[in-house]
C-alpha positions in Angstrom: 0.0 0.0 0.0 1.4 3.4 -1.0 -0.3 6.6 0.0 0.4 10.2 -1.0 -0.1 12.7 1.8 0.1 16.3 0.7 1.0 18.9 3.3 3.4 16.8 5.4 5.4 19.8 6.6 2.0 20.9 8.0 0.4 20.1 11.3 -2.2 17.4 10.5 -0.1 16.0 7.5 2.9 15.6 9.7 1.1 13.6 12.3 -0.8 11.5 9.7 2.3 10.5 7.7 4.0 9.3 10.9 1.0 7.3 12.0 0.6 5.6 8.6 4.3 4.7 8.5 4.0 3.2 12.0 1.2 1.1 10.6 3.4 -0.3 7.9 2.2 1.9 5.0 4.6 3.4 2.5 4.1 7.1 2.4 5.2 9.8 0.0 4.8 13.3 1.4 4.8 16.6 -0.5 4.7 20.2 0.7 5.9 23.5 -0.7 7.1 24.7 2.7 5.7 28.2 2.2 6.2 31.0 4.6 2.5 31.6 5.7 4.0 30.8 9.1 7.5 30.0 10.3 9.3 27.7 8.0 11.6 26.7 10.9 8.6 24.9 12.5 7.8 23.2 9.1 11.4 22.0 8.7 11.5 20.8 12.3 8.5 18.6 11.7 10.1 17.2 8.7 13.3 16.6 10.7 11.3 14.8 13.3 10.2 12.5 10.5 13.8 11.9 9.4 13.9 14.4 6.5 16.8 16.9 7.0 16.5 20.5 5.8 19.8 20.2 4.0 18.6 17.2 1.9 15.5 19.1 0.6 15.5 20.4 -2.9 12.6 21.3 -5.2 11.1 18.2 -7.0 13.7 15.8 -5.7 12.7 12.8 -3.6 14.3 12.5 -0.2 14.1 9.3 1.8 13.7 9.5 5.6 16.8 8.7 7.6 14.4 7.0 10.2 12.5 4.7 7.8 12.6 3.8 4.1 8.8 3.7 4.2 8.6 7.5 4.2 9.9 9.9 1.6 9.4 13.6 0.8 9.3 15.9 -2.2 9.1 19.6 -2.2 6.6 20.9 -4.7 3.6 23.1 -5.3 0.2 21.6 -5.9 -0.4 24.1 -8.7 2.6 22.8 -10.6 0.6 20.4 -12.8 3.5 19.0 -14.7 5.4 17.9 -11.6 2.2 16.5 -9.9 1.4 14.5 -13.0 5.0 13.1 -13.1 4.9 12.2 -9.4 1.6 10.2 -9.8 2.8 8.4 -12.9 6.1 7.5 -11.2 4.8 6.5 -7.8 1.6 4.7 -8.7 -0.3 5.7 -5.5 -3.1 3.5 -4.2 -4.6 6.3 -2.2 -4.2 10.0 -1.7 -4.9 12.2 1.3 -4.9 15.9 0.2 -4.2 18.0 3.3 -2.1 20.7 1.6 -3.9 24.0 1.3 -3.6 27.7 2.0 -5.0 27.8 5.4 -6.5 30.6 7.6 -9.7 32.5 7.5 -8.3 36.0 8.2 -5.4 35.7 5.8 -7.8 35.0 3.0 -9.0 38.5 3.3 -5.5 39.9 2.9 -4.1 37.6 0.2 -7.0 36.0 -1.7 -5.0 34.9 -4.7 -3.0 32.4 -2.6 -6.2 30.6 -1.9 -7.2 30.2 -5.6 -3.7 29.0 -6.5 -3.4 26.4 -3.9 -7.0 25.4 -3.0 -8.6 25.5 -6.4 -5.8 25.1 -9.1 -3.9 22.8 -6.8 -7.0 20.7 -6.1 -8.0 20.2 -9.7 -4.4 19.0 -10.4 -4.9 16.4 -7.7 -8.3 15.3 -9.0 -6.9 15.0 -12.6 -3.9 13.0 -11.4 -6.2 10.6 -9.4 -8.4 10.3 -12.5 -5.6 9.2 -14.8 -3.7 7.0 -12.4 -6.3 4.6 -10.9 -6.2 6.0 -7.4 -8.6 3.9 -5.3 -9.6 6.7 -2.8 -9.0 10.4 -2.5 -9.5 11.8 1.0 -9.2 15.6 1.2 -9.4 18.4 3.7 -12.6 20.5 3.8 -13.4 22.7 6.7 -16.1 23.5 9.3 -15.8 27.0 7.9 -18.1 26.0 5.0 -21.1 26.2 7.5 -20.7 30.0 7.6 -22.7 31.7 10.3 -25.3 28.9 10.6 -27.2 29.2 13.9 -28.3 25.5 13.8 -26.3 23.3 16.1 -24.8 20.8 16.0 -23.6 21.4 12.4 -24.6 18.4 10.1 -23.3 17.4 6.7 -27.0 17.5 5.7 -27.2 21.3 6.4 -27.1 23.7 3.5 -23.7 25.3 3.0 -24.3 27.9 0.3 -23.3 31.0 2.3 -19.6 31.1 3.1 -18.4 34.1 5.0 -14.7 33.9 3.9 -12.9 33.1 0.7 -11.2 30.3 2.5 -14.6 28.7 3.2 -15.6 29.3 -0.4 -12.6 27.4 -1.7 -13.3 24.5 0.6 -16.9 24.3 -0.5 -15.6 24.4 -4.1 -13.4 21.4 -3.4 -16.4 19.4 -2.3 -18.3 20.3 -5.5 -15.3 19.5 -7.7 -14.8 16.2 -5.9 -18.5 15.3 -6.4 -18.2 16.0 -10.1 -15.2 13.7 -10.5 -16.8 11.0 -8.4 -20.0 11.3 -10.6 -18.2 11.5 -14.0 -15.2 9.1 -13.5 -16.2 6.9 -10.5 -13.3 8.2 -8.3 -14.1 7.4 -4.6 -13.7 10.7 -2.8 -14.2 11.7 0.9 -14.2 15.2 2.2 -13.4 15.9 5.8 -14.8 19.0 7.4 -12.2 19.6 10.2 -13.2 21.4 13.3 -10.7 23.2 15.4 -7.7 20.9 15.7 -5.0 21.4 18.3 -2.0 19.6 19.8 1.8 19.3 19.7 3.5 20.6 16.6 0.4 22.7 15.9 0.0 25.8 13.7 1.3 29.0 15.3 -1.4 31.0 13.6 -4.0 29.2 15.7 -5.3 31.0 18.8 -4.2 28.4 21.4 -0.6 28.7 20.1 -0.4 32.5 20.3 -2.2 32.4 23.7 0.5 30.1 25.1 3.3 32.2 23.7 1.9 35.5 25.0 1.0 34.1 28.5 4.6 32.9 28.9 6.0 36.2 27.8 3.6 38.2 29.9 2.1 39.8 26.8 -1.7 40.5 26.5 -3.8 37.9 24.5 -6.4 39.2 22.2 -9.8 37.7 23.1 -12.4 38.2 20.4 -16.1 38.8 20.9 -15.1 39.3 24.6 -14.6 35.5 25.0 -18.2 34.7 24.0 -17.3 32.2 21.2 -17.5 28.4 21.1 -15.3 26.0 19.2 -15.2 22.2 18.8 -11.6 21.7 19.9 -10.4 18.3 18.7 -7.1 16.8 19.7 -4.7 15.8 16.9 -4.5 12.1 17.8 -8.3 11.8 17.6 -8.3 13.4 14.2 -5.6 11.2 12.8 -7.2 8.0 14.1 -10.4 9.1 12.2 -8.6 9.8 9.0 -6.8 6.5 9.0 -10.1 4.6 9.4 -11.8 6.6 6.6 -8.8 6.2 4.2 -9.2 2.4 4.5 -12.9 2.4 3.6 -13.7 4.2 0.3 -17.3 5.1 -0.2 -19.3 2.5 -2.2 -22.3 4.7 -2.9 -23.3 5.9 -6.4 -21.5 8.2 -7.0 -18.8 7.1 -4.6 -18.7 10.4 -2.8 -18.9 11.3 0.9 -18.4 14.3 3.1 -17.9 13.9 6.9 -17.6 16.2 9.8 -14.6 15.3 11.9 -14.5 17.0 15.3 -15.1 16.4 19.0 -18.8 17.2 19.0 -18.4 19.0 22.4 -18.2 22.8 22.1 -16.0 24.7 24.6 -16.4 28.4 25.4 -13.3 30.4 24.5 -12.9 31.7 28.1 -12.9 28.2 29.4 -10.4 27.1 26.8 -8.1 30.0 27.9 -8.5 29.0 31.5 -7.4 25.4 30.6 -4.2 26.8 29.1 -3.6 29.0 32.1 -3.9 26.0 34.4 -1.5 24.0 32.3 1.0 26.8 32.3 0.5 27.7 35.9 0.3 31.4 34.8 -2.6 33.8 34.3 -3.2 35.6 31.0 -3.3 39.3 30.5 -6.5 39.7 28.5 -7.3 42.3 25.9 -10.9 42.1 24.7 -12.1 42.8 21.2 -15.2 42.7 19.0 -15.8 39.8 16.6 -13.4 39.8 13.6 -14.7 39.8 10.0 -15.0 36.3 8.7 -15.2 34.7 12.2 -18.2 32.7 13.3 -19.8 32.7 16.8 -20.2 29.0 17.4 -19.2 25.7 15.7 -19.5 22.2 16.7 -19.8 19.0 14.8 -22.5 16.3 14.5 -20.2 13.3 14.1 -22.9 10.6 14.5 -22.4 9.2 11.0 -18.6 8.8 11.7 -19.3 7.1 15.0 -21.9 4.8 13.3 -19.9 3.9 10.1 -16.3 4.0 11.4 -16.5 3.6 15.2 -15.0 7.1 15.4 -14.8 8.1 19.1 -12.7 11.2 20.0 -11.9 10.6 23.7 -9.0 13.0 24.6 -10.1 15.4 27.4 -9.3 19.0 26.8 -7.1 19.3 29.9 -5.0 16.3 28.8 -4.7 17.5 25.2 -3.7 21.0 26.3 -1.3 19.5 28.8 0.4 17.6 25.9 0.6 20.7 23.8 2.1 22.7 26.6 4.6 20.0 27.4 5.7 20.0 23.7 5.7 23.8 23.4 7.8 24.5 26.5 10.3 21.9 25.2 10.5 23.0 21.6 10.7 26.7 22.4 12.9 26.4 25.5 
């Protein structure tokens, strides 16, 4: 079994690639290592997987020093020629597309990056899957597709026609594109609407990361909507276990297309989340309260009943434990 995981210098891709390799799967990872956030952290993730920074060059395959089952290639999703060549050479059985330009707020400042990576890049992946007999494409969607929906919990059966950010619009577009390819060409595709994922090796543009950094340095943290916001915080290990189960069971419906929520299904108030970080650090935060930001939503949490029924998905990491693991990693990595 050989699986392509895109975005392996990123948070979820890094963890997924390592988990698959541990399970005896051959993994090829790709990433463009862009500077949306610190490339030092991205290179450190790759180093942790046995891929040294010095060995990385564009479009050249590097085999992990830790295991021959994992290799890495630096490339852009929007580079059609290189993507096609990679698929033709490697003959992937399955693909998990986690690479994307992330971030709701950044999409307001730099919209073209989202079209390049999330739209052009995704059609390149779909076309490569179509022409190379890929048995299952799993791809990252997002809870942001639900927009400002007041109905809770958020269900995949809900209408998602009113995105409130370009990032969300690109993710909804991915779902529509995948459905088209499943319908026309019979490619099994599964979209995963991720809810707020946290844990060790996480993204520094996420609130819990900057909260931790600022609390430790004594700087004020920015608390939007005066802390009256709810998120479905999901620990990275729970997410990865879910992805692995889904990868191994392609949809058999006609067309072979599915979209799933993947989250914790237990919303946490932002102020309670901050308090959990404070307890783990043993230090109080200096709080600076602000109004809601454009593109943000008040409350999100997932209905994951279908995942539980079909895959036995059961996220079970308590928030205090997950934050504790993150703080342990953070204070070691940034010591």
